[in-house]
LUMROTOR-452845 format. One record per residue (C-alpha): residue in three letters; x, y, z. Coordinates in steps of 0.05 Angstrom, whole numbers, padded with zeros to 5 digits, always signed. Example, Ala and Ser with C-alpha at 12.3 -4.5 7.8 and 13.67 -1.06 7.14 Angstrom:
2
ala+00246-00090+00156ser+00273-00021+00143
***
This chain:
397
met+04012+01080+02442ser+04086+01070+02428lys+04098+01077+02353lys+04165+01042+02356leu+04137+00980+02390val+04077+00975+02344ile+04123+00979+02284ile+04164+00921+02312cys+04101+00879+02322leu+04078+00893+02250ile+04147+00876+02223asn+04142+00809+02259phe+04072+00799+02229leu+04098+00816+02160ile+04155+00766+02166ala+04106+00712+02191ala+04061+00728+02131val+04119+00722+02082met+04138+00656+02113gly+04066+00633+02103leu+04069+00656+02031ala+04134+00616+02022leu+04099+00554+02051arg+04044+00560+01999phe+04094+00572+01943ser+04130+00508+01963phe+04072+00469+01933leu+04089+00500+01866glu+04165+00501+01867ser+04221+00480+01915ile+04241+00535+01963gly+04303+00500+01990leu+04277+00498+02062asn+04247+00442+02103tyr+04171+00453+02100arg+04160+00429+02172phe+04216+00473+02199leu+04188+00534+02164thr+04119+00518+02190his+04146+00520+02261ala+04179+00588+02247his+04116+00616+02215ser+04071+00596+02273his+04119+00619+02328val+04132+00687+02297ala+04058+00699+02284met+04037+00678+02354leu+04095+00704+02396gly+04122+00761+02353trp+04056+00791+02330val+03998+00773+02376tyr+04037+00765+02442leu+04079+00828+02434met+04019+00869+02409leu+03979+00849+02470phe+04041+00865+02512thr+04041+00935+02481leu+03967+00946+02489phe+03965+00923+02562val+04022+00970+02580his+03991+01028+02540tyr+03922+01023+02572leu+03934+00993+02641ile+04004+01014+02664pro+04002+01090+02670asp+04071+01097+02701lys+04104+01054+02648pro+04167+01031+02685lys+04229+01021+02642ser+04228+00947+02661phe+04171+00937+02611thr+04211+00967+02554arg+04273+00925+02570leu+04229+00863+02575phe+04197+00879+02507trp+04265+00881+02473leu+04289+00818+02508thr+04225+00783+02485glu+04236+00809+02414phe+04307+00781+02417ala+04277+00713+02432val+04228+00720+02374val+04284+00738+02326gly+04324+00678+02350met+04265+00632+02335met+04254+00668+02269ile+04324+00649+02247ser+04335+00582+02280phe+04269+00546+02267pro+04274+00548+02190leu+04344+00521+02194gln+04339+00466+02245gly+04267+00458+02269tyr+04262+00438+02342ala+04334+00433+02364val+04381+00462+02416ile+04383+00534+02391ser+04309+00542+02374ile+04288+00509+02439ser+04334+00556+02478phe+04301+00617+02447ser+04232+00587+02459thr+04250+00575+02532leu+04276+00646+02538his+04209+00671+02512ile+04171+00630+02563phe+04212+00658+02620cys+04201+00728+02592ser+04126+00715+02592tyr+04128+00694+02665tyr+04164+00758+02683phe+04114+00798+02643val+04057+00768+02684his+04095+00787+02748leu+04104+00859+02723ile+04032+00867+02702trp+04007+00840+02768lys+04052+00888+02805his+04039+00952+02765ile+03968+00946+02738lys+03925+01007+02755thr+03852+01006+02735asn+03787+01025+02768ser+03750+00972+02727ser+03740+00905+02761val+03718+00878+02692thr+03784+00897+02660glu+03825+00870+02718lys+03788+00804+02721leu+03793+00791+02646leu+03865+00814+02643lys+03888+00768+02699ser+03847+00710+02670ser+03881+00717+02602leu+03950+00718+02636val+03933+00657+02678phe+03914+00619+02614met+03979+00641+02583val+04019+00612+02641val+03977+00549+02644ser+03986+00537+02569thr+04061+00531+02578ile+04051+00468+02618gly+04040+00435+02550val+04108+00459+02527trp+04143+00432+02589cys+04110+00365+02577leu+04139+00357+02507gly+04208+00334+02530pro+04183+00279+02577ala+04131+00259+02525val+04184+00248+02471ser+04233+00212+02518met+04181+00166+02548phe+04130+00153+02493gly+04158+00183+02428pro+04134+00241+02384ala+04077+00200+02354ser+04046+00186+02422ala+03979+00211+02446phe+04014+00245+02505tyr+04058+00286+02459gln+04001+00306+02413ile+03956+00325+02471ala+04012+00367+02502ile+04017+00407+02437gln+03941+00415+02433phe+03940+00437+02507phe+03989+00493+02491leu+03953+00515+02428his+03882+00511+02456phe+03897+00554+02517gln+03941+00602+02479phe+03888+00615+02425asn+03823+00609+02464gly+03850+00631+02531trp+03908+00680+02528phe+03898+00711+02459leu+03822+00713+02454ile+03810+00736+02526gly+03867+00785+02518val+03834+00822+02460ile+03767+00819+02495thr+03801+00852+02555val+03824+00911+02513phe+03757+00916+02476phe+03717+00917+02541his+03765+00967+02571ile+03755+01014+02511leu+03680+01005+02516lys+03682+01018+02591ile+03641+00956+02606glu+03619+00957+02679asp+03612+00900+02727ser+03541+00872+02727lys+03502+00808+02732thr+03507+00800+02656phe+03583+00807+02658lys+03589+00756+02714gln+03547+00707+02673phe+03590+00721+02611tyr+03654+00711+02650ile+03633+00645+02680leu+03609+00619+02613leu+03672+00642+02577ile+03721+00611+02627thr+03682+00546+02634ser+03672+00537+02559thr+03746+00549+02547leu+03763+00493+02595leu+03711+00443+02572thr+03722+00450+02497phe+03793+00423+02506ala+03757+00356+02508leu+03754+00357+02432pro+03829+00353+02417ile+03837+00302+02473gln+03783+00260+02437trp+03825+00262+02373phe+03884+00227+02406ala+03855+00190+02467pro+03782+00175+02451his+03734+00164+02508ser+03658+00162+02507ser+03652+00220+02557leu+03695+00270+02518pro+03645+00287+02463trp+03593+00301+02517ile+03641+00346+02555asn+03658+00383+02490gly+03583+00389+02476val+03571+00423+02542gly+03630+00469+02529val+03603+00488+02461ala+03534+00503+02490leu+03566+00547+02543gln+03607+00581+02489ile+03544+00599+02451gly+03516+00627+02515ala+03580+00667+02526leu+03574+00696+02456tyr+03502+00717+02470lys+03522+00751+02535phe+03581+00784+02499phe+03534+00820+02452gln+03487+00837+02509leu+03546+00873+02542val+03569+00907+02478lys+03501+00931+02454pro+03489+00986+02506asn+03560+01012+02494gln+03559+01006+02418asn+03556+01082+02410leu+03628+01084+02433val+03646+01040+02373phe+03596+01055+02318asn+03581+01129+02327lys+03645+01161+02353glu+03698+01122+02314asn+03725+01131+02244lys+03693+01086+02191his+03758+01046+02185val+03756+01027+02258ile+03682+01010+02252tyr+03695+00965+02192met+03752+00929+02228tyr+03712+00919+02291ser+03654+00893+02249phe+03701+00846+02212ala+03729+00819+02278leu+03660+00810+02308val+03633+00773+02247cys+03694+00727+02249phe+03681+00716+02324ile+03610+00693+02308leu+03635+00647+02253lys+03688+00619+02299val+03635+00600+02350leu+03589+00573+02295phe+03642+00528+02265gln+03666+00504+02333ser+03594+00488+02350leu+03592+00438+02293ser+03644+00397+02329val+03588+00367+02372leu+03571+00326+02310pro+03618+00265+02312gln+03621+00260+02236phe+03641+00334+02229ser+03693+00328+02284glu+03724+00269+02248val+03723+00307+02181val+03759+00367+02212tyr+03813+00322+02242asn+03825+00285+02177his+03825+00345+02130arg+03880+00395+02141asn+03845+00449+02101phe+03791+00456+02154val+03843+00459+02210ile+03885+00513+02176gly+03822+00551+02157phe+03796+00550+02229ile+03864+00572+02258his+03868+00629+02208leu+03795+00648+02223leu+03814+00656+02296met+03884+00685+02288leu+03875+00730+02227gly+03800+00743+02231val+03783+00750+02305ile+03848+00765+02341ser+03885+00804+02287gly+03820+00839+02267phe+03814+00867+02338leu+03889+00884+02341phe+03885+00923+02276ala+03822+00959+02302phe+03861+00980+02364ile+03918+01006+02321leu+03871+01043+02275lys+03837+01079+02333ser+03904+01105+02359asp+03941+01167+02337leu+03990+01125+02297val+03951+01131+02232thr+03918+01184+02189phe+03865+01157+02143ser+03883+01160+02069lys+03876+01122+02005ser+03941+01084+02017leu+03915+01060+02085asp+03849+01041+02052leu+03888+00999+02002gly+03927+00964+02057ile+03864+00947+02097phe+03827+00924+02035ser+03885+00881+02011phe+03891+00846+02079leu+03816+00833+02085leu+03808+00810+02013gly+03867+00763+02020phe+03838+00734+02084val+03768+00723+02054leu+03793+00693+01988thr+03842+00645+02021glu+03790+00623+02073leu+03739+00610+02018leu+03790+00571+01978leu+03809+00528+02038leu+03736+00515+02054ile+03717+00496+01982gln+03777+00450+01974gly+03763+00418+02042val+03691+00404+02022met+03715+00375+01955phe+03764+00329+01991tyr+03708+00306+02037val+03659+00290+01981gly+03714+00258+01939ser+03713+00309+01882gly+03789+00315+01880met+03827+00380+01871leu+03804+00448+01848pro+03838+00468+01782asn+03901+00508+01798tyr+03885+00504+01872tyr+03956+00514+01898leu+03970+00570+01848leu+03906+00607+01867leu+03921+00597+01941phe+03990+00627+01931leu+03965+00686+01890phe+03909+00703+01939ser+03959+00697+01997ile+04002+00752+01967leu+03948+00801+01988leu+03961+00787+02062pro+04034+00810+02067leu+04019+00864+02016gly+03965+00893+02060ile+04008+00887+02123ser+04067+00922+02089ile+04024+00980+02064ile+03995+00991+02134leu+04065+00985+02164leu+04095+01036+02115his+04037+01083+02129ile+04051+01081+02204ile+04126+01090+02193lys+04115+01152+02150his+04061+01182+02195lys+04089+01236+02240thr+04067+01228+02312tyr+04091+01247+02380ala+04072+01178+02407ile+04144+01151+02402
***
């Protein structure tokens, strides 16, 4: 795996984490930046600079044996777009410059899909099917972005059309492109073979991803049929999770017997978060719970972080740890522990405060201070892991 490219991805992740830390500090003191603008920068760098480019690197590493130079050039052009968003969003929010860089990133992603389709070489029909499905979801998700301009001009930024367009992009990025992307790499490493169980898993996964989009539509354009559609999607998602573990179990020796303990711990962490993600999403079939989630931002942020930091980043870190880019040491232990502890503590704090808001108990004492202090552990852990990889001597450059 390319050390240089992984380092760039981790630097993007560190910057996104520092931006998130600044957002939480802004509840304690003024930071001199527009909170909403910085939120846009934080989310774009985390999604497109960390997860997107890390999946880019992994797909090329595992599935493109010839590694044409066009992939390297595209990586740096995409990183240029990420840096542009990193700088412009905190200063102006959605405006001409930031939108230009966002548009450049979208066109880069389309070209990436073209290159992968052209150069992919794998003997696994499982890997190819999942890979292409994740990329299709990525392209489909951008329809939501293209709808934002017409939505604002015709109906305004407070309209249901505008809000649903945003949710369309986020839903199919998170649950389609990102989640199926990491599952693709995981199944490729485990050498999962095509079978009746896989076909069942695949149909359940794709169908549930499509149907559960009914929930965010219900938030902004309620209809009596949407909760039922979401309910079916949730049931299918539970079935997909069951089939997922049916597929993993016969191949678990590749993970739990032959890997270093750090990789095992990170895989276990990601899998536990995957179960929790499905569990919490399953509660959305209860109308009262769905309304609570929509009305209490703590639950929304907690769920997004559970998926992005727990499931997706957990798998991405596991893939990095199993490569030759690290040697296991106390410093690496400290970095991993710091990241995981920061994640667990902030998630618990968001959950507790969300429940207290719901029952009308007010604020936790020193809530914003504790949230900020616990959040320091996240960029601290990322920076320690990053420095370890930079210092580690490897020929994988």
